[in-house]
Backbone as ProteinMPNN parsed JSONL, in Angstrom:
{"seq_chain_A": "XXXXXXXXXXXXXXXXXXXXXXXXXXXXXXXXXXXXXXXXXXXXXXXXXXXXXXXXXXXXXXXXXXXXXXXXXXXXXXXXXXXXXXXXXXXXXXXXXXXXXXXXXXXXXXXXXXXXXXXXXXXXXXXXXXXXXXXXXXXXXXXXXXXXXXXXXXXXXXXX", "coords_chain_A": {"N_chain_A": [[54.405, 139.089, 85.552], [53.595, 138.035, 82.292], [54.149, 139.865, 79.243], [52.449, 139.748, 76.335], [53.246, 139.833, 72.877], [52.764, 140.426, 69.37], [54.872, 138.93, 68.298], [55.051, 136.811, 70.076], [52.671, 135.357, 69.784], [52.036, 135.251, 66.962], [54.317, 134.623, 65.668], [55.389, 132.853, 63.497], [53.796, 133.442, 61.372], [52.83, 134.386, 58.093], [52.052, 137.381, 56.865], [49.027, 138.595, 55.501], [48.337, 141.108, 53.384], [46.287, 143.755, 52.124], [45.438, 145.489, 49.134], [45.621, 148.984, 49.423], [43.943, 150.733, 47.912], [41.47, 149.525, 47.601], [40.233, 150.051, 49.906], [40.513, 152.765, 50.236], [38.838, 153.734, 48.337], [36.188, 153.261, 49.387], [36.16, 154.975, 51.347], [37.2, 154.031, 53.875], [38.092, 154.35, 57.391], [41.331, 155.388, 58.575], [42.248, 153.751, 60.539], [41.34, 151.129, 59.836], [42.411, 150.798, 57.345], [45.089, 150.744, 58.045], [45.192, 148.559, 59.628], [44.595, 146.459, 57.743], [46.164, 147.035, 55.506], [48.774, 147.875, 56.015], [49.815, 146.615, 58.387], [48.432, 144.04, 58.302], [46.932, 140.833, 58.293], [47.461, 137.647, 60.036], [48.244, 134.725, 58.132], [47.137, 132.603, 59.298], [45.056, 132.156, 62.175], [44.282, 131.774, 65.511], [40.747, 131.542, 66.361], [41.235, 129.07, 64.592], [41.201, 130.228, 61.822], [41.679, 131.052, 58.443], [43.508, 133.468, 56.522], [43.503, 135.165, 53.411], [44.404, 136.706, 50.094], [41.728, 137.745, 48.08], [39.682, 138.351, 45.183], [37.931, 141.519, 45.091], [34.433, 141.55, 45.185], [31.43, 143.159, 44.015], [30.132, 144.386, 46.273], [31.442, 143.278, 48.449], [34.357, 141.976, 50.142], [36.081, 139.067, 50.305], [37.955, 137.776, 52.881], [39.015, 135.538, 54.088], [38.623, 132.351, 55.651], [36.522, 130.49, 58.066], [36.762, 127.966, 60.683], [34.96, 126.088, 59.841], [34.992, 126.378, 57.036], [33.489, 128.417, 56.169], [33.022, 131.467, 54.432], [34.873, 134.528, 55.249], [34.138, 137.858, 55.203], [34.347, 141.298, 54.227], [31.942, 143.611, 54.348], [31.676, 146.061, 52.041], [30.363, 148.404, 52.143], [29.46, 148.89, 54.714], [31.665, 148.235, 56.147], [31.607, 146.234, 58.043], [32.543, 143.067, 59.378], [31.828, 139.906, 58.4], [30.454, 136.573, 58.479], [30.063, 133.703, 56.521], [27.159, 132.561, 54.563], [24.928, 133.207, 55.712], [25.663, 135.567, 56.823], [26.768, 136.052, 59.537], [27.553, 137.96, 62.163], [30.796, 139.143, 62.814], [32.823, 141.141, 63.464], [32.642, 144.739, 64.114], [34.329, 146.347, 62.41], [37.345, 146.034, 60.29], [39.656, 146.728, 61.723], [38.876, 146.292, 64.352], [38.458, 143.557, 64.194], [41.057, 142.697, 63.891], [42.132, 143.48, 66.453], [40.511, 141.829, 68.162], [41.168, 139.271, 67.358], [43.802, 139.463, 68.252], [43.356, 139.614, 71.075], [42.317, 137.16, 71.441], [44.38, 135.505, 70.843], [46.157, 135.936, 72.805], [44.751, 135.055, 75.065], [44.912, 132.416, 74.349], [47.619, 131.874, 74.516], [48.039, 132.283, 77.249], [46.444, 130.206, 78.328], [47.792, 127.931, 77.392], [50.162, 127.986, 78.786], [49.129, 127.377, 81.334], [47.956, 124.825, 80.9], [48.905, 122.702, 78.544], [47.242, 121.189, 76.699], [44.838, 122.414, 76.798], [43.337, 124.152, 74.864], [42.867, 122.646, 72.667], [41.282, 120.562, 73.782], [39.171, 121.975, 74.69], [39.025, 123.056, 77.396], [39.711, 125.328, 78.731], [40.482, 127.53, 81.302], [37.937, 129.12, 83.014], [38.211, 131.664, 84.05], [40.028, 132.674, 82.216], [38.697, 132.73, 79.852], [36.627, 134.55, 80.531], [37.943, 136.773, 80.961], [38.801, 137.405, 78.245], [36.116, 137.685, 77.198], [35.447, 140.052, 78.522], [37.43, 141.867, 77.478], [36.66, 141.877, 74.834], [34.059, 142.919, 75.009], [34.553, 145.628, 75.681], [36.156, 146.296, 73.519], [34.385, 145.898, 71.202], [31.379, 145.893, 71.628], [29.239, 144.774, 70.168], [30.069, 142.4, 69.063], [29.537, 140.486, 70.756], [26.791, 139.882, 70.726], [23.879, 137.916, 70.697], [24.3, 134.943, 69.022], [26.333, 136.004, 67.429], [29.609, 135.669, 65.995], [31.873, 135.711, 67.854], [30.572, 135.478, 70.416], [29.381, 132.859, 70.004], [31.957, 131.564, 69.844], [32.872, 131.868, 72.439], [31.038, 130.401, 73.953], [31.483, 127.851, 72.852], [33.948, 127.43, 74.107], [33.039, 126.728, 76.502], [31.935, 128.78, 78.168], [29.493, 131.186, 78.804]], "CA_chain_A": [[53.386, 138.895, 84.526], [54.304, 138.018, 80.977], [53.432, 140.869, 78.309], [52.43, 139.16, 75.08], [53.163, 140.791, 71.681], [52.65, 139.665, 68.107], [55.919, 137.995, 68.13], [54.78, 135.701, 70.817], [51.465, 134.509, 69.308], [51.982, 135.114, 65.588], [55.743, 134.629, 65.168], [55.635, 132.102, 62.301], [52.788, 133.796, 60.48], [52.922, 135.223, 56.909], [51.097, 138.343, 56.99], [48.424, 138.992, 54.321], [48.0, 142.501, 53.393], [45.339, 144.1, 51.076], [45.594, 146.716, 48.382], [45.002, 150.124, 50.038], [42.937, 151.382, 46.929], [40.169, 148.812, 47.86], [39.7, 150.763, 51.14], [40.378, 154.347, 50.071], [37.701, 153.899, 47.448], [35.004, 153.249, 50.054], [36.398, 155.829, 52.456], [37.428, 153.414, 55.048], [38.926, 155.034, 58.309], [42.717, 155.06, 58.529], [42.504, 152.572, 61.421], [40.924, 149.995, 59.095], [43.523, 150.83, 56.164], [46.361, 150.359, 58.61], [45.089, 147.132, 60.04], [44.676, 145.492, 56.612], [47.098, 147.222, 54.345], [50.072, 148.045, 56.501], [50.047, 145.598, 59.318], [48.035, 142.864, 57.589], [46.462, 139.807, 59.114], [48.329, 136.514, 59.914], [47.742, 133.737, 57.208], [46.266, 131.657, 60.177], [45.044, 132.8, 63.509], [43.318, 131.128, 66.354], [40.349, 130.156, 66.422], [41.304, 128.341, 63.339], [40.822, 131.04, 60.811], [42.666, 131.297, 57.645], [43.221, 134.594, 55.697], [44.237, 135.241, 52.121], [43.81, 137.659, 49.241], [40.74, 137.329, 47.029], [39.298, 139.556, 44.28], [36.836, 141.92, 45.622], [33.183, 141.62, 44.501], [30.862, 144.481, 43.988], [29.996, 145.017, 47.6], [32.148, 142.414, 49.491], [35.71, 141.399, 49.925], [36.407, 137.811, 51.056], [39.366, 137.948, 53.41], [39.459, 134.325, 54.514], [37.517, 131.209, 56.059], [36.667, 129.958, 59.427], [37.097, 126.493, 61.006], [33.879, 125.4, 59.059], [35.191, 126.675, 55.688], [32.63, 129.453, 55.812], [33.741, 132.611, 54.009], [34.704, 135.576, 56.234], [34.252, 138.85, 54.292], [34.196, 142.689, 54.682], [30.81, 144.284, 53.648], [32.466, 147.273, 51.569], [29.482, 149.536, 52.319], [29.301, 149.151, 56.094], [32.912, 147.722, 56.694], [31.407, 145.142, 58.993], [33.275, 141.786, 59.092], [30.732, 138.947, 58.47], [30.97, 135.171, 58.181], [29.05, 132.681, 55.959], [26.028, 132.955, 53.656], [23.873, 133.923, 56.719], [26.11, 136.945, 57.26], [26.925, 136.1, 60.971], [28.407, 139.148, 62.621], [32.053, 138.838, 63.55], [33.311, 142.367, 64.214], [32.125, 145.949, 63.35], [35.347, 146.856, 61.569], [38.512, 145.307, 60.203], [40.549, 147.108, 62.82], [38.344, 145.566, 65.537], [38.692, 142.152, 63.976], [42.408, 142.444, 64.193], [42.265, 143.468, 67.803], [39.875, 140.772, 68.72], [42.149, 138.078, 67.079], [45.066, 139.569, 69.191], [42.957, 139.254, 72.412], [42.05, 135.751, 71.559], [45.746, 134.863, 70.731], [46.848, 136.179, 74.235], [43.996, 134.034, 75.891], [45.358, 130.993, 74.014], [48.968, 131.656, 75.089], [47.851, 132.126, 78.708], [45.813, 128.922, 78.523], [48.746, 126.944, 77.117], [51.065, 128.021, 79.934], [48.583, 126.529, 82.455], [47.514, 123.521, 80.559], [49.188, 122.632, 77.201], [46.219, 120.79, 75.826], [43.47, 123.095, 77.175], [42.589, 124.795, 73.778], [42.412, 121.498, 71.74], [40.37, 119.878, 74.426], [38.127, 122.904, 75.203], [39.027, 123.163, 78.981], [40.313, 126.638, 79.109], [40.076, 128.09, 82.468], [36.799, 130.01, 82.94], [38.648, 133.088, 84.289], [40.678, 133.264, 81.082], [37.529, 133.079, 78.865], [35.856, 135.65, 81.028], [38.846, 137.948, 80.629], [38.576, 137.572, 76.969], [34.858, 138.257, 77.015], [35.496, 141.489, 78.982], [38.133, 142.68, 76.465], [35.842, 141.989, 73.499], [32.95, 143.825, 75.335], [35.164, 146.955, 75.762], [36.588, 146.695, 72.137], [33.388, 145.938, 70.119], [30.25, 145.262, 72.28], [28.341, 144.224, 69.075], [30.552, 141.15, 68.746], [29.104, 139.5, 71.74], [25.383, 139.694, 70.743], [23.407, 136.507, 70.553], [24.494, 134.369, 67.56], [27.537, 136.526, 66.864], [30.808, 134.759, 65.906], [32.646, 135.649, 69.252], [29.657, 134.958, 71.355], [29.437, 131.549, 69.841], [33.13, 131.051, 70.296], [33.07, 131.844, 73.834], [30.239, 129.355, 74.406], [32.238, 126.636, 72.471], [34.998, 127.232, 74.994], [32.37, 126.417, 77.76], [31.623, 129.927, 79.026], [28.627, 132.108, 78.052]], "C_chain_A": [[53.952, 139.057, 83.199], [53.438, 139.037, 80.11], [53.606, 140.075, 77.013], [52.438, 140.173, 73.918], [52.911, 139.855, 70.556], [53.797, 138.647, 67.858], [55.795, 136.735, 68.957], [53.788, 134.76, 70.124], [51.399, 134.403, 67.687], [53.288, 135.103, 64.91], [56.006, 133.953, 63.853], [54.651, 132.49, 61.219], [53.339, 134.564, 59.316], [51.78, 136.084, 56.967], [50.369, 138.65, 55.578], [47.95, 140.389, 54.384], [47.146, 142.72, 52.07], [45.748, 145.425, 50.433], [44.884, 147.932, 48.933], [43.944, 150.937, 49.181], [41.522, 150.758, 47.298], [39.517, 149.691, 49.045], [39.52, 152.245, 51.077], [39.08, 154.627, 49.169], [36.317, 153.897, 48.128], [35.259, 154.082, 51.289], [36.491, 155.164, 53.812], [38.321, 154.32, 56.007], [40.432, 154.5, 58.238], [43.028, 153.829, 59.481], [42.294, 151.137, 60.631], [42.02, 149.752, 57.932], [44.769, 150.273, 56.914], [46.31, 148.949, 59.114], [45.143, 146.187, 58.881], [45.696, 145.685, 55.678], [48.591, 147.328, 54.877], [50.499, 146.964, 57.409], [49.77, 144.204, 58.797], [47.449, 141.938, 58.672], [47.312, 138.578, 59.002], [47.56, 135.515, 58.847], [46.763, 132.765, 58.061], [46.414, 132.278, 61.52], [43.934, 131.897, 64.243], [42.048, 132.024, 66.489], [40.223, 129.458, 65.125], [40.634, 129.053, 62.078], [42.01, 131.304, 59.766], [42.395, 132.652, 56.848], [44.024, 134.567, 54.426], [43.646, 136.427, 51.284], [42.881, 137.099, 48.279], [40.35, 138.64, 46.235], [38.026, 140.138, 44.925], [35.661, 141.846, 44.594], [32.537, 142.954, 44.575], [30.619, 145.073, 45.334], [30.695, 144.295, 48.777], [33.629, 142.131, 49.12], [35.868, 140.25, 50.823], [37.839, 138.007, 51.477], [39.808, 136.609, 54.003], [38.354, 133.334, 54.798], [37.704, 130.831, 57.377], [36.93, 128.478, 59.548], [36.058, 125.643, 60.099], [34.028, 125.627, 57.598], [34.163, 127.691, 55.304], [33.435, 130.728, 55.468], [33.62, 133.792, 55.127], [35.044, 136.776, 55.173], [33.966, 140.212, 55.03], [32.942, 143.168, 53.856], [31.435, 145.635, 53.279], [31.556, 148.483, 51.741], [29.509, 149.962, 53.873], [30.722, 148.939, 56.899], [32.771, 146.847, 57.819], [31.993, 143.919, 58.575], [32.168, 140.874, 59.37], [31.283, 137.601, 58.128], [29.722, 134.48, 57.571], [28.026, 133.446, 55.118], [24.916, 133.75, 54.545], [24.379, 135.28, 57.341], [26.158, 136.995, 58.81], [27.882, 137.277, 61.307], [29.585, 138.581, 63.278], [32.667, 140.085, 64.146], [32.707, 143.634, 63.314], [33.051, 146.666, 62.498], [36.52, 145.901, 61.447], [39.449, 145.556, 61.373], [40.06, 146.297, 64.173], [38.446, 144.085, 65.411], [40.152, 141.761, 64.402], [42.724, 142.461, 65.747], [41.668, 142.312, 68.59], [40.703, 139.429, 68.564], [43.391, 138.155, 67.992], [44.686, 139.132, 70.634], [42.693, 137.754, 72.54], [43.334, 134.926, 71.516], [46.362, 134.937, 72.198], [46.078, 135.234, 75.156], [44.588, 132.618, 75.597], [46.784, 130.767, 74.663], [48.903, 131.553, 76.612], [47.4, 130.694, 79.01], [46.889, 127.801, 78.334], [49.726, 126.896, 78.175], [50.465, 127.225, 81.124], [48.409, 125.045, 82.104], [47.849, 123.315, 79.009], [48.087, 122.251, 76.199], [44.726, 121.523, 75.953], [42.669, 123.578, 75.842], [42.123, 123.615, 72.95], [41.336, 120.804, 72.444], [39.227, 120.661, 75.186], [37.946, 122.942, 76.735], [39.946, 124.171, 79.325], [39.758, 127.096, 80.409], [39.071, 129.132, 82.338], [37.266, 131.501, 83.105], [39.252, 133.576, 83.086], [39.61, 133.683, 79.945], [36.823, 134.379, 79.251], [36.616, 136.999, 80.769], [38.623, 138.351, 79.178], [37.217, 138.329, 76.596], [34.776, 139.719, 77.419], [36.298, 142.339, 78.035], [37.382, 142.903, 75.221], [34.646, 142.956, 73.881], [33.473, 145.31, 75.271], [35.502, 147.376, 74.271], [35.419, 146.785, 71.173], [32.292, 145.118, 70.695], [29.359, 144.422, 71.328], [28.852, 142.7, 68.849], [30.108, 140.029, 69.793], [27.612, 139.497, 71.868], [25.163, 138.343, 70.531], [23.684, 136.146, 69.059], [25.708, 134.964, 66.911], [28.63, 135.441, 66.882], [31.449, 134.616, 67.26], [31.769, 135.162, 70.391], [29.569, 133.354, 71.294], [30.739, 130.802, 70.243], [33.412, 130.853, 71.8], [32.129, 130.729, 74.524], [30.879, 128.023, 74.002], [33.381, 126.454, 73.459], [34.352, 126.884, 76.462], [32.091, 127.562, 78.599], [30.787, 130.852, 78.159], [28.217, 133.233, 78.894]], "O_chain_A": [[54.677, 140.01, 82.914], [52.212, 139.072, 80.218], [54.728, 139.757, 76.617], [51.76, 141.199, 73.953], [52.847, 138.639, 70.738], [53.585, 137.607, 67.234], [56.358, 135.7, 68.601], [54.038, 133.573, 69.919], [50.732, 133.501, 67.18], [53.417, 135.501, 63.752], [56.834, 134.469, 63.103], [54.688, 131.858, 60.163], [54.263, 135.353, 59.513], [50.642, 135.634, 57.102], [51.059, 138.929, 54.598], [47.254, 140.804, 55.31], [47.279, 141.989, 51.089], [46.305, 146.323, 51.065], [43.653, 147.954, 48.933], [43.17, 151.721, 49.729], [40.518, 151.471, 47.284], [38.316, 149.96, 49.026], [38.645, 152.877, 51.67], [38.4, 155.644, 49.307], [35.364, 154.442, 47.571], [34.547, 153.866, 52.27], [35.934, 155.659, 54.792], [39.218, 154.994, 55.502], [40.697, 153.348, 57.894], [43.927, 153.028, 59.229], [43.032, 150.173, 60.83], [42.427, 148.623, 57.658], [45.427, 149.376, 56.386], [47.298, 148.22, 59.032], [45.737, 145.12, 59.043], [46.155, 144.733, 55.047], [49.52, 146.89, 54.198], [51.569, 146.405, 57.169], [50.623, 143.317, 58.808], [47.489, 142.274, 59.855], [47.9, 138.402, 57.934], [46.332, 135.556, 58.766], [45.766, 132.242, 57.563], [47.439, 132.781, 61.981], [42.941, 131.416, 63.697], [42.232, 133.218, 66.721], [39.111, 129.291, 64.625], [39.708, 128.556, 61.437], [43.117, 131.699, 60.133], [41.244, 132.958, 56.535], [45.115, 133.999, 54.383], [42.637, 137.04, 51.63], [43.168, 136.063, 47.679], [40.659, 139.774, 46.6], [37.125, 139.377, 45.279], [35.829, 142.033, 43.389], [33.11, 143.851, 45.194], [30.907, 146.258, 45.507], [30.54, 144.676, 49.938], [34.024, 142.07, 47.956], [35.797, 140.422, 52.04], [38.751, 138.319, 50.711], [40.964, 136.542, 54.42], [37.259, 133.454, 54.25], [38.825, 130.802, 57.886], [37.29, 127.825, 58.568], [36.41, 124.54, 59.679], [33.198, 125.077, 56.874], [33.954, 127.837, 54.1], [34.42, 131.032, 56.142], [32.594, 134.014, 55.77], [36.016, 136.715, 54.42], [33.474, 140.287, 56.156], [33.019, 143.07, 52.632], [31.727, 146.368, 54.224], [32.034, 149.584, 51.467], [29.567, 151.137, 54.236], [30.908, 149.364, 58.039], [33.737, 146.677, 58.564], [31.962, 143.677, 57.368], [31.558, 140.969, 60.435], [32.378, 137.458, 57.584], [28.581, 134.634, 58.006], [28.011, 134.669, 54.983], [24.214, 134.683, 54.156], [23.743, 135.96, 58.145], [25.608, 137.945, 59.366], [28.925, 137.443, 60.675], [29.505, 137.707, 64.141], [33.015, 140.047, 65.326], [32.382, 143.562, 62.129], [32.604, 147.607, 61.842], [36.73, 145.059, 62.32], [39.978, 144.601, 61.942], [40.868, 145.749, 64.923], [38.517, 143.391, 66.426], [40.432, 140.774, 65.083], [43.451, 141.611, 66.26], [42.253, 141.863, 69.576], [40.872, 138.64, 69.494], [43.947, 137.149, 68.433], [45.439, 138.448, 71.328], [42.831, 137.171, 73.615], [43.401, 133.822, 72.056], [47.011, 133.996, 72.654], [46.724, 134.624, 76.008], [44.728, 131.78, 76.487], [47.098, 129.72, 75.23], [49.665, 130.786, 77.2], [47.964, 130.052, 79.896], [46.867, 126.818, 79.074], [50.157, 125.791, 78.502], [51.178, 126.505, 81.823], [48.681, 124.154, 82.909], [47.033, 123.779, 78.213], [47.96, 122.8, 75.105], [43.72, 121.215, 75.315], [41.453, 123.397, 75.775], [40.959, 123.632, 72.549], [40.405, 120.414, 71.74], [38.515, 120.177, 76.066], [36.831, 122.865, 77.253], [40.874, 123.97, 80.109], [38.539, 127.029, 80.571], [39.312, 130.054, 81.559], [36.798, 132.414, 82.424], [39.106, 134.764, 82.797], [39.659, 134.723, 79.288], [36.473, 135.193, 78.396], [36.083, 138.062, 80.45], [38.292, 139.503, 78.899], [37.164, 139.331, 75.882], [34.125, 140.525, 76.754], [35.894, 143.474, 77.782], [37.441, 143.972, 74.612], [34.288, 143.771, 73.031], [32.727, 146.155, 74.777], [35.236, 148.489, 73.817], [35.429, 147.699, 70.348], [32.157, 143.924, 70.426], [28.793, 143.419, 71.762], [28.042, 141.854, 68.471], [30.335, 138.832, 69.615], [27.106, 139.169, 72.941], [26.086, 137.594, 70.212], [23.384, 136.853, 68.096], [26.112, 134.449, 65.869], [28.586, 134.474, 67.642], [31.562, 133.503, 67.773], [32.267, 134.46, 71.271], [29.662, 132.653, 72.301], [30.739, 129.715, 70.821], [34.032, 129.909, 72.289], [32.482, 130.217, 75.586], [30.809, 127.095, 74.807], [33.775, 125.302, 73.638], [35.071, 126.779, 77.456], [31.998, 127.341, 79.807], [31.159, 131.262, 77.06], [27.486, 134.112, 78.437]]}, "name": "protein", "num_of_chains": 1, "seq": "XXXXXXXXXXXXXXXXXXXXXXXXXXXXXXXXXXXXXXXXXXXXXXXXXXXXXXXXXXXXXXXXXXXXXXXXXXXXXXXXXXXXXXXXXXXXXXXXXXXXXXXXXXXXXXXXXXXXXXXXXXXXXXXXXXXXXXXXXXXXXXXXXXXXXXXXXXXXXXXX"}
């Protein structure tokens, strides 16, 4: 069984890192500070999400955009990661966002080994999507609630 590491799935990525002061000022847990300020996020990650540095606003920090060019941002009061003007729930913390992206990337790597075009053509094996869903359920159960980003992504892959 292949053990996937960041070098497998984010090997060509430039990592985007944020200023630690943004998060220490809002008393973010060390796990979130480490995820965003030390490790960073890849400039691009499946499912077609781009990350970059933006200037914090009063209560939010934009960190990127999704496949539909909707803003991905952190609510600096709750530290929840949200998407778009309707504030669709993505993850309950930046740390959990990073872990969810890693789980998704591993699912993509496994799918490509089985069928090179499976991701592009939305024909990923149901068992792989179910495995991702179970990992997300353990990591951050809220990210699978109805209309949450990850719940919609799993449905897009043909599994709900």
